[in-house]
C-alpha positions as CSV (number, residue, x, y, z in Angstrom):
1,M,130.4,55.8,182.8
2,T,133.5,57.8,183.7
3,E,133.4,61.6,184.4
4,T,135.6,62.1,181.3
5,C,133.0,60.4,179.1
6,L,130.2,62.4,180.6
7,L,132.2,65.6,180.0
8,E,132.9,64.7,176.4
9,E,129.2,64.0,175.8
10,A,128.2,67.4,177.4
11,V,130.7,69.2,175.2
12,E,129.5,67.3,172.1
13,F,125.9,68.1,172.6
14,A,126.7,71.7,173.6
15,E,128.6,72.2,170.4
16,N,125.9,70.5,168.2
17,Q,122.4,70.9,169.7
18,E,120.6,69.5,166.6
19,P,118.3,66.5,167.1
20,R,119.9,63.2,166.2
21,C,118.9,60.7,163.6
22,P,120.8,57.5,164.5
23,C,121.6,54.9,161.9
24,I,123.5,51.7,162.7
25,L,125.0,49.7,159.9
26,L,125.2,45.9,160.5
27,L,127.6,44.6,157.9
28,D,128.4,41.0,157.0
29,T,132.2,40.6,156.6
30,S,132.3,36.8,156.6
31,G,134.6,34.9,154.3
32,S,131.9,34.5,151.6
33,M,132.1,38.3,151.1
34,Q,135.7,38.1,149.9
35,G,136.7,39.6,146.5
36,A,134.3,41.7,144.5
37,A,131.6,41.9,147.2
38,I,133.7,43.4,150.0
39,T,135.4,45.8,147.5
40,A,131.9,47.0,146.4
41,L,130.8,47.3,150.0
42,N,133.8,49.5,150.9
43,E,133.1,51.7,147.8
44,G,129.5,52.0,148.9
45,L,130.5,53.1,152.4
46,R,132.6,55.9,150.9
47,A,129.8,57.0,148.7
48,F,127.5,57.1,151.7
49,Q,129.8,59.3,153.7
50,Q,130.5,61.7,150.8
51,D,126.8,62.1,149.9
52,L,125.8,62.7,153.5
53,A,128.6,65.3,154.0
54,N,127.2,67.3,151.1
55,D,124.0,68.0,153.1
56,S,125.0,70.5,155.8
57,L,121.9,69.7,158.0
58,A,122.1,65.9,157.7
59,S,125.8,65.9,158.4
60,L,125.0,67.4,161.9
61,R,121.9,65.4,162.6
62,V,122.6,61.9,161.2
63,E,124.7,59.8,163.6
64,V,126.3,56.6,162.2
65,A,127.7,53.6,163.9
66,I,129.1,50.5,162.1
67,V,129.1,47.0,163.4
68,T,130.6,44.1,161.4
69,F,130.0,40.4,162.0
70,D,132.0,37.4,160.9
71,S,133.3,34.9,163.4
72,S,133.2,37.8,165.9
73,V,131.3,41.0,166.3
74,T,133.2,44.3,166.0
75,V,132.2,47.9,166.5
76,V,134.4,49.4,163.8
77,Q,132.9,52.8,164.1
78,D,131.2,54.1,167.3
79,W,128.6,56.8,167.1
80,V,129.7,59.9,165.2
81,T,127.8,62.5,163.3
82,A,128.1,62.2,159.5
83,D,130.5,65.2,159.3
84,H,133.0,63.2,161.4
85,L,132.5,59.8,159.8
86,Q,135.6,58.2,158.3
87,P,134.6,55.0,156.5
88,P,136.8,52.1,157.5
89,R,138.4,49.6,155.1
90,L,136.6,46.4,155.8
91,P,138.2,42.9,155.3
92,A,136.2,39.7,154.8
93,R,136.9,36.5,156.8
94,G,135.3,33.8,159.0
95,A,131.7,32.7,159.7
96,T,128.4,34.7,160.1
97,H,127.6,35.5,163.7
98,M,124.5,37.5,162.8
99,R,122.5,37.0,166.0
100,A,125.2,38.4,168.2
101,A,125.6,41.4,165.9
102,I,121.8,42.1,166.1
103,H,121.9,42.1,169.9
104,K,125.0,44.3,169.9
105,A,123.3,46.8,167.6
106,L,120.1,47.0,169.7
107,D,122.1,47.3,172.9
108,M,124.1,50.2,171.4
109,L,120.9,52.0,170.3
110,G,119.4,51.6,173.8
111,D,122.6,53.1,175.3
112,R,122.7,55.9,172.8
113,K,119.1,56.9,173.3
114,A,119.7,57.0,177.1
115,I,122.6,59.4,176.4
116,Y,120.3,61.6,174.3
117,R,117.7,61.8,177.0
118,A,120.3,62.5,179.7
119,N,121.5,65.5,177.7
120,G,118.1,66.8,176.6
121,V,118.7,66.0,172.9
122,A,115.7,65.1,170.7
123,Y,116.1,62.1,168.4
124,Y,114.4,60.4,165.5
125,R,113.3,56.8,165.3
126,P,116.6,54.9,164.9
127,W,117.4,52.8,161.8
128,V,119.2,49.5,161.8
129,F,120.4,48.5,158.3
130,L,121.6,44.9,158.0
131,I,123.4,43.7,154.9
132,T,124.4,40.0,154.5
133,D,125.2,37.5,151.7
134,G,124.3,34.5,153.8
135,E,122.4,33.5,157.0
136,P,123.4,32.9,160.6
137,Q,126.3,30.4,161.1
138,G,127.8,29.0,164.2
139,E,124.7,30.0,166.3
140,S,121.9,27.8,167.5
141,A,118.3,28.2,166.2
142,E,117.2,29.2,169.7
143,V,119.5,32.2,170.0
144,V,118.7,33.3,166.5
145,Q,115.0,33.2,167.4
146,Q,115.7,35.3,170.4
147,A,117.2,38.0,168.1
148,A,114.1,37.8,165.9
149,L,111.8,38.2,168.8
150,R,113.7,41.2,170.0
151,I,113.6,42.9,166.6
152,R,109.8,42.3,166.5
153,E,109.3,43.8,169.9
154,E,111.4,46.9,169.1
155,E,109.6,47.4,165.7
156,T,106.1,46.9,167.2
157,S,106.9,49.5,169.9
158,R,108.2,51.8,167.1
159,R,111.5,52.1,168.9
160,I,113.5,51.2,165.7
161,A,113.1,50.7,162.0
162,F,114.9,47.5,161.0
163,F,115.9,46.9,157.4
164,A,117.5,43.8,155.9
165,V,119.3,43.5,152.5
166,G,120.4,40.2,151.0
167,V,123.4,40.1,148.7
168,E,124.0,37.4,146.0
169,R,123.5,34.0,147.6
170,A,121.7,35.3,150.8
171,N,119.0,33.1,152.2
172,L,116.1,35.6,152.0
173,A,113.6,33.0,153.4
174,R,115.8,32.6,156.5
175,L,116.2,36.4,156.8
176,A,112.5,36.8,156.6
177,E,112.2,34.5,159.7
178,I,114.5,36.9,161.6
179,V,113.3,40.3,160.3
180,T,109.6,39.8,160.2
181,M,108.1,43.3,160.2
182,R,109.7,44.4,156.9
183,P,110.4,41.9,154.2
184,P,114.1,41.6,153.4
185,V,115.0,42.8,149.9
186,K,117.7,41.6,147.5
187,L,120.4,43.8,146.1
188,K,120.8,43.9,142.4
189,G,124.2,42.3,141.7
190,L,126.8,44.2,143.8
191,N,125.2,47.6,143.4
192,F,126.3,48.8,146.8
193,T,126.9,52.3,145.7
194,D,123.3,52.9,144.7
195,L,122.1,51.2,147.9
196,F,124.2,53.5,150.1
197,L,123.2,56.6,148.0
198,W,119.6,55.6,148.6
199,L,120.3,55.2,152.3
200,S,122.0,58.6,152.4
201,A,119.0,60.2,150.5
202,S,116.6,58.6,153.0
203,M,118.6,59.8,156.0
204,Q,118.6,63.3,154.5
205,R,114.8,63.3,154.1
206,V,114.3,62.0,157.6
207,S,116.8,64.5,159.1
208,H,115.0,67.4,157.4
209,S,111.7,66.5,158.9
210,R,110.4,66.7,162.5
211,P,111.0,63.8,164.9
212,E,108.0,61.3,164.7
213,E,106.9,62.8,161.3
214,Q,106.2,60.2,158.6
215,V,108.5,60.7,155.7
216,A,108.1,59.3,152.1
217,L,111.3,57.5,151.2
218,P,112.8,57.4,147.6
219,P,112.1,54.3,145.6
220,P,114.8,51.6,146.1
221,G,116.0,51.3,142.5
222,W,118.9,49.1,143.8
223,A,116.6,46.3,144.8
224,T,115.3,43.4,142.8
225,V,111.5,42.6,142.8
């Protein structure tokens, strides 16, 4: 890491010494999301940012990163506190390289936690929030299984909380083979706004608690049973 990056981090944490609540969004932007689905997803992201920004404490404590996956994996938003989040406008194209996106997200969380520790910043258990309308494509069963094992190890050690949401034609049975500790849930229609408002409310509850404290989350009215 360069001296410039180290200096920027030192300044960032000196200006905002609040503990951090990291949340990384893993968003499927493959071609099957074209049309109404990607439009609703983008609207949900804007609602997420606006709702978090209305909570003065959460806006300083919640850190968000956004990783999209289609035929490639892209960090469209590196780590920022909610008060600096500018939701990108996401397009839809290509295949569904989910496994690579999972590894990227877990690597980013590991790096971010190391930065917190180096700067003496407390942090909450990170959340990973995966949203997809399909299943892994263009990746072998073996490498997908490696991602599943890594999620299980991270969850079992309580290093992360990993959530998976299926949209429309998503293969929930396949998702359940990858995300095994928390059963994947299905979104009602394209109700992304309610989903992201729930995520914002959950992050607010967590950020108002103490690190490692168990927090009751609001009921997910956006999910089907």
